[in-house]
C-alpha positions in Angstrom: 93.7 -1.8 -17.1 90.1 -1.9 -17.4 90.1 1.7 -15.4 91.8 3.3 -18.1 89.1 2.2 -20.8 85.8 4.5 -21.2 82.9 3.6 -19.4 80.7 4.5 -22.7 82.5 2.7 -24.9 82.4 -0.3 -22.5 78.8 -0.1 -22.2 77.9 0.4 -25.9 80.0 -2.7 -26.6 78.3 -4.6 -23.8 74.9 -4.1 -25.2 75.7 -4.2 -28.9 77.1 -8.0 -27.8 73.9 -8.8 -26.1 71.5 -7.7 -29.0 74.1 -9.2 -31.6 73.7 -12.8 -30.1 69.9 -12.1 -29.5 68.9 -11.2 -32.6 70.2 -14.3 -33.9 67.7 -16.8 -32.8 64.4 -14.3 -33.6 65.8 -13.7 -36.7 65.1 -17.9 -37.1 61.9 -18.4 -35.3 60.1 -15.2 -37.1 60.1 -17.0 -40.4 60.4 -20.8 -39.4 57.2 -20.6 -37.8 55.5 -19.8 -40.9 57.8 -22.4 -42.7 56.3 -25.2 -40.3 53.2 -23.7 -40.9 53.7 -24.5 -44.7 55.0 -28.0 -44.0 52.0 -28.6 -42.2 49.7 -27.1 -44.9 51.3 -29.3 -47.4 51.1 -32.5 -45.6 47.5 -31.7 -44.6 46.4 -31.2 -48.3 48.5 -34.1 -50.0 48.8 -36.3 -47.2 52.5 -36.8 -48.2 54.5 -37.9 -45.3 57.7 -36.2 -46.2 56.5 -33.0 -45.2 55.6 -34.0 -41.4 58.9 -35.4 -41.4 60.2 -31.9 -42.3 58.4 -30.7 -39.9 59.2 -33.3 -37.0 63.1 -32.7 -37.7 62.6 -28.4 -38.4 60.1 -27.9 -35.3 63.3 -29.0 -33.0 65.5 -26.3 -34.4 62.6 -23.8 -33.7 62.3 -25.2 -30.4 66.3 -24.6 -29.7 65.9 -21.1 -31.3 63.0 -20.2 -29.3 64.4 -20.9 -25.9 67.7 -19.3 -26.7 66.0 -16.3 -28.1 63.9 -15.6 -25.1 66.8 -16.3 -22.4 69.2 -13.8 -24.0 66.2 -11.5 -24.4 65.8 -11.3 -20.8 69.4 -10.2 -20.3 69.3 -7.8 -22.7 66.0 -6.4 -21.5 67.9 -5.9 -17.7 70.2 -3.4 -19.5 67.9 -0.9 -20.0 68.2 -0.5 -16.4 71.9 -1.2 -15.3 73.5 0.5 -18.4 71.0 2.8 -19.7 68.9 4.4 -17.2 68.5 7.8 -18.9 66.6 6.2 -21.9 63.9 4.8 -19.5 64.2 8.3 -17.6 63.7 10.3 -20.8 61.4 8.2 -23.3 59.9 5.5 -20.9 56.6 7.3 -21.7 56.7 5.7 -25.2 59.3 2.6 -24.7 57.4 1.2 -21.8 54.4 0.7 -23.5 55.7 -0.6 -26.6 57.5 -3.3 -24.9 54.5 -4.1 -23.1 52.4 -4.5 -26.0 54.9 -7.2 -27.4 55.0 -9.1 -24.0 50.8 -8.9 -24.3 50.2 -9.5 -28.0 53.3 -11.6 -28.9 55.2 -13.3 -26.2 51.9 -14.5 -24.3 50.5 -15.8 -27.5 53.7 -17.6 -28.5 54.2 -19.1 -24.6 50.6 -20.2 -24.6 50.5 -22.4 -27.9 54.2 -23.3 -28.0 53.6 -26.5 -25.9 51.0 -27.6 -28.2 52.9 -27.0 -31.1 56.1 -28.6 -30.0 54.3 -31.9 -28.1 50.6 -32.1 -29.3 51.1 -34.4 -32.1 49.4 -37.5 -30.3 47.2 -35.3 -28.2 45.5 -33.1 -30.0 43.9 -33.2 -33.7 45.3 -32.2 -37.0 43.5 -28.9 -36.9 44.1 -27.8 -33.5 47.8 -28.7 -34.0 48.2 -26.5 -37.1 46.3 -23.6 -35.4 48.5 -24.1 -32.8 51.2 -23.7 -35.5 49.7 -20.7 -36.8 49.5 -18.8 -33.6 53.2 -19.3 -32.8 54.2 -17.8 -36.2 52.0 -14.9 -35.8 53.3 -14.4 -32.2 56.7 -14.4 -33.5 55.8 -12.1 -35.8 54.0 -9.4 -33.6 57.0 -9.9 -31.6 59.3 -8.6 -34.2 56.4 -5.6 -35.5 56.2 -4.4 -31.7 60.1 -4.0 -31.2 60.8 -2.9 -34.7 58.2 0.1 -34.1 60.1 0.9 -31.1 63.5 0.9 -32.7 62.3 2.7 -36.0 60.6 5.3 -33.7 64.2 6.0 -32.1 65.6 6.8 -35.5 62.6 8.4 -36.7 60.4 10.0 -33.5 57.4 11.6 -33.9 54.0 11.8 -32.2 55.2 13.3 -29.2 56.4 16.4 -27.3 59.0 17.1 -24.6 58.3 18.4 -21.0 61.0 18.7 -18.8 63.1 16.4 -20.5 60.6 14.1 -20.9 59.0 12.8 -23.9 55.1 12.4 -23.8 53.3 10.9 -26.2 50.5 12.6 -28.3 49.5 10.5 -31.0 50.1 6.7 -31.0 49.1 5.9 -34.4 52.0 8.4 -35.7 54.6 6.7 -33.2 53.6 3.3 -34.3 53.6 4.2 -38.1 56.3 6.4 -37.8 58.0 7.4 -41.0 60.6 4.5 -41.1 58.7 1.8 -39.5 57.3 0.2 -42.7 60.5 -0.1 -44.3 62.7 -1.3 -41.4 59.8 -4.1 -40.7 59.2 -5.1 -44.1 63.4 -5.3 -44.5 63.9 -7.1 -41.1 61.1 -9.6 -42.2 62.3 -10.4 -45.4 65.7 -10.8 -44.2 64.6 -13.5 -41.7 63.0 -15.3 -44.4 66.1 -15.0 -46.3 68.0 -16.5 -43.2 65.5 -19.6 -42.3 66.0 -20.3 -46.3 69.8 -20.7 -46.6 69.8 -22.5 -43.1 66.9 -25.0 -44.8 68.7 -25.4 -47.8 72.1 -25.7 -46.0 71.1 -28.3 -43.1 69.2 -30.1 -45.6 72.4 -30.2 -48.1 74.6 -31.5 -45.3 72.1 -34.7 -44.3 72.1 -35.1 -48.6 75.7 -35.4 -48.5 76.1 -37.3 -45.5 74.0 -40.0 -47.7 70.4 -39.1 -46.1 68.2 -39.0 -49.5 64.6 -39.4 -47.7 62.3 -36.9 -49.7 61.9 -34.7 -46.7 65.6 -33.7 -46.9 64.9 -32.9 -50.8 61.6 -31.2 -50.0 63.0 -29.2 -47.3 65.9 -28.0 -49.4 64.0 -27.2 -52.5 61.9 -25.0 -50.1 64.7 -23.3 -48.7 66.4 -22.7 -52.0 63.6 -21.5 -53.9 62.8 -18.8 -50.8 65.9 -17.6 -51.0 65.7 -16.9 -55.2 62.3 -15.5 -54.8 63.1 -13.1 -52.0 66.4 -11.9 -52.6 65.6 -9.7 -55.2 62.3 -8.5 -53.2 65.1 -7.5 -50.4 67.3 -5.4 -52.9 64.4 -3.3 -53.8 63.1 -2.8 -50.3 66.7 -1.9 -49.4 66.4 0.7 -52.1 63.2 2.1 -50.3 64.8 1.8 -47.1 67.8 3.8 -48.4 65.5 6.7 -49.9 63.8 6.7 -46.5 67.3 7.0 -44.7 68.6 9.5 -47.0 65.2 11.6 -46.3 65.5 11.6 -42.4 69.1 10.4 -41.4 71.0 12.0 -44.3 74.2 11.7 -42.0 73.8 8.1 -42.0 73.6 7.8 -45.8 77.1 10.2 -45.9 78.7 8.0 -43.4 78.0 4.7 -45.5 78.6 6.0 -48.7 82.0 7.7 -47.4 80.7 11.0 -48.8 82.9 13.8 -47.3 82.1 16.9 -49.0 78.3 17.8 -50.1 78.5 17.3 -54.0 76.5 16.5 -57.2 77.3 13.4 -59.2 78.4 11.1 -56.4 80.3 7.9 -57.1 79.6 4.8 -55.4 82.5 3.8 -53.7 82.6 0.1 -53.9 86.0 -0.3 -51.9 88.1 1.9 -50.0 89.5 3.0 -46.6 87.8 5.6 -44.9 90.2 8.2 -43.6 87.8 10.2 -40.6 90.9 12.0 -39.7 92.3 12.8 -43.3 88.6 13.2 -44.3 89.2 11.0 -47.6 89.1 7.5 -48.7 92.2 5.9 -49.4 92.7 3.7 -52.7 88.7 4.3 -53.1 87.3 1.9 -56.2 84.5 4.0 -57.6 81.7 3.9 -60.3 81.5 7.9 -61.4 77.9 9.2 -60.6 76.0 5.9 -59.2 75.5 6.8 -55.6 73.4 9.9 -57.2 71.6 7.6 -59.3 70.9 5.2 -56.5 69.9 7.5 -53.9 68.3 10.4 -56.0 67.7 8.6 -59.6 69.5 11.7 -61.0 73.2 11.1 -62.2 73.4 14.7 -61.4 71.7 14.4 -57.7 73.2 16.0 -55.0 74.1 14.5 -51.9 75.0 15.7 -48.4 78.6 15.0 -47.3 79.5 14.7 -43.7 81.2 18.3 -43.7 77.7 19.3 -43.0 76.9 17.2 -39.7 80.1 18.1 -37.9 80.2 16.5 -34.2 76.6 15.1 -35.4 77.6 12.2 -37.6 78.4 8.3 -36.7 82.0 6.9 -37.1 82.6 6.4 -40.7 84.3 3.4 -41.1 82.6 1.0 -39.1 79.0 2.2 -41.0 80.9 1.9 -44.4 82.3 -1.7 -44.1 79.1 -3.2 -42.6 77.0 -2.0 -45.4 79.6 -4.0 -47.8 79.5 -6.9 -45.9 75.5 -6.8 -45.9 75.8 -6.1 -49.6 78.4 -8.5 -50.4 76.1 -11.4 -48.5 73.1 -10.4 -50.2 74.8 -10.9 -54.0 76.1 -14.4 -53.0 72.7 -15.1 -52.1 71.1 -13.9 -55.4 74.0 -15.6 -57.5 73.5 -19.1 -55.1 69.7 -18.5 -54.9 69.6 -18.5 -58.6 71.8 -21.6 -59.0 70.1 -23.8 -56.7 66.7 -22.7 -58.2 68.0 -24.0 -61.8 69.5 -27.1 -60.6 66.4 -28.1 -58.3 63.9 -27.7 -61.2 61.2 -30.1 -61.9 62.4 -32.3 -58.9 65.9 -32.7 -59.7 68.5 -33.4 -57.2 71.3 -31.2 -56.7 74.9 -31.5 -57.5 77.9 -32.1 -54.9 79.0 -28.7 -55.8 75.7 -27.2 -55.0 75.3 -29.0 -52.2 78.8 -27.7 -50.7 77.9 -24.2 -51.2 74.7 -24.6 -49.5 76.2 -26.1 -46.7 78.9 -23.2 -46.3 76.0 -20.6 -46.5 73.8 -22.2 -44.1 74.3 -19.6 -41.8 74.7 -16.6 -44.0 71.8 -15.0 -43.1 73.2 -14.2 -39.5 76.2 -12.3 -41.2 73.7 -10.4 -43.5 71.7 -9.5 -40.5 74.3 -8.5 -38.0 75.9 -6.6 -40.7 72.8 -4.7 -41.5 71.9 -4.3 -37.5 75.5 -2.9 -36.8 74.8 -0.1 -40.0 71.4 0.8 -38.7 72.5 1.2 -35.1 76.4 2.7 -35.3 74.6 4.8 -38.0 72.4 6.4 -35.7 75.0 7.8 -33.5 75.9 9.8 -31.4 71.9 9.9 -30.8 70.1 7.0 -29.0 66.9 8.8 -29.8 67.7 11.0 -32.8 67.5 14.4 -32.5 66.2 13.7 -29.0 68.3 11.9 -26.5 72.0 11.6 -27.1 74.1 8.2 -26.2 76.3 9.6 -23.6 73.2 11.5 -21.9 71.4 8.1 -21.0 74.2 6.1 -19.8 74.6 5.0 -16.2 77.7 6.0 -13.8 78.5 2.4 -13.6 82.7 2.3 -13.3 84.5 0.6 -16.4 85.8 -2.3 -14.8 82.3 -3.3 -13.7 81.3 -3.0 -16.8 84.6 -4.5 -18.4 84.4 -7.5 -16.3 80.7 -8.4 -17.3 81.5 -7.9 -20.7 84.2 -10.4 -20.8 81.7 -12.5 -19.1 79.0 -12.1 -21.8 81.4 -12.6 -24.4 82.8 -15.7 -23.1 78.8 -17.2 -22.2 77.7 -16.4 -25.3 80.7 -17.7 -27.7 80.2 -21.1 -25.5 76.5 -21.3 -26.4 76.8 -20.0 -30.0 79.2 -22.8 -30.6 76.9 -25.2 -28.9 74.1 -24.4 -30.9 75.5 -24.8 -34.0 77.1 -28.2 -32.8 73.6 -29.2 -31.9 72.0 -28.3 -35.4 74.5 -30.4 -37.1 74.2 -33.2 -34.4 70.4 -33.2 -35.1 70.9 -33.2 -38.4 73.4 -36.2 -38.7 70.8 -37.9 -36.2 68.0 -37.4 -38.5 70.1 -39.2 -41.3 70.9 -42.2 -39.2 69.9 -45.4 -41.3 68.5 -43.2 -44.2 70.4 -43.8 -47.2 67.9 -44.9 -49.4 64.8 -42.8 -50.1 61.9 -43.8 -47.7 58.4 -42.3 -48.0 57.8 -42.3 -44.2 60.2 -41.4 -41.0 59.6 -42.9 -37.8 58.6 -39.3 -36.6 55.7 -39.2 -39.5 54.7 -42.7 -38.5 54.3 -41.7 -34.6 52.5 -38.7 -35.4 50.4 -40.8 -37.9 49.3 -43.3 -35.5 48.8 -41.0 -32.9 46.4 -38.9 -35.4 44.4 -42.2 -36.1 43.8 -42.7 -32.2 42.8 -39.3 -31.7 
């Protein structure tokens, strides 16, 4: 049966499966490193042990996430050679150095100071441990920077010239700071903080519901809720700017996102519907008149190009249309829950049972939004691998469909098991941390061990 399947489609699905699994964990570590630094700063400035207790719990989540991110990243990198050799053959002169910069300026920094951050409580002074935490957080951000530089360049390639089918860099500053990079990087960075904010709030709410009323639990919950409430409006604003940038450089993607079939003025915003690419229409569309033109051109009569302008060179409409709406839907849920949580937890108040339950349900909501946004971006670039430069089909290898299909089944099985194990372990750590803490405590065992170690240091 596998022999009848399209090897190009299987290769795309396999790479999508790898990157979907991988991106979950850097999305956590990028922001969680800075949150841990915040906990250390609060502990150092107030001497309140609850902040160090929060650090002691969440640094374990960081370590688990970092480990899975590294392993899945290595697997993903091999696929450049096995599934997409044409990518490096064509644009390797640009992609190779950017990936090398990520290793040299980010991964080595993280790897060097991660051990101090994880195991240095009793072995180094408080200041050195804080510096190590900062450098690990900085390293995760630099890693995201270089990866998103490359990804952004693939969407808006500049600063190069083609010679005999091979890209050669002529302006590295233009390549690094390509037209879409600032918006993609900032959008992803805020997405990471939103993911971690709701993870902090959700896992802390889970501990709260199980009777763990330690001050560290409420402190972490409040930190997560306030992060979510403060950053989701920022993300909506960045999304607007990102959309305008995409309209300028990739209008076919916007046409697919909004299911705009014909070029017209005063385009309505389709809230829901069933895009039918063969019939070139959207069935059962629920529309708001002229709102798409208002959002994208800031003019109710603004003109938007339709998919008819990009015949044969636009992405599949339905996946992009629905992925975008899932992302926006989760974002709206974050907006409501964040505001609700910030109101309830104001001035040191405790959460209601209903808020805590909703926060638990939202624990991994950031993952859903990130994946939906990533699918919108990457499927929206098709049929190009590098926009206007390299077609996806031209970069694929000649590996037969059965081999790709079998390895794809293996990847999917392994990733499903690892993902289930990760989520289970996080909740297990939350339950274990809450054992014997039904009453509020000023200092937990992890904090006492740290403070005792500091006093000896």
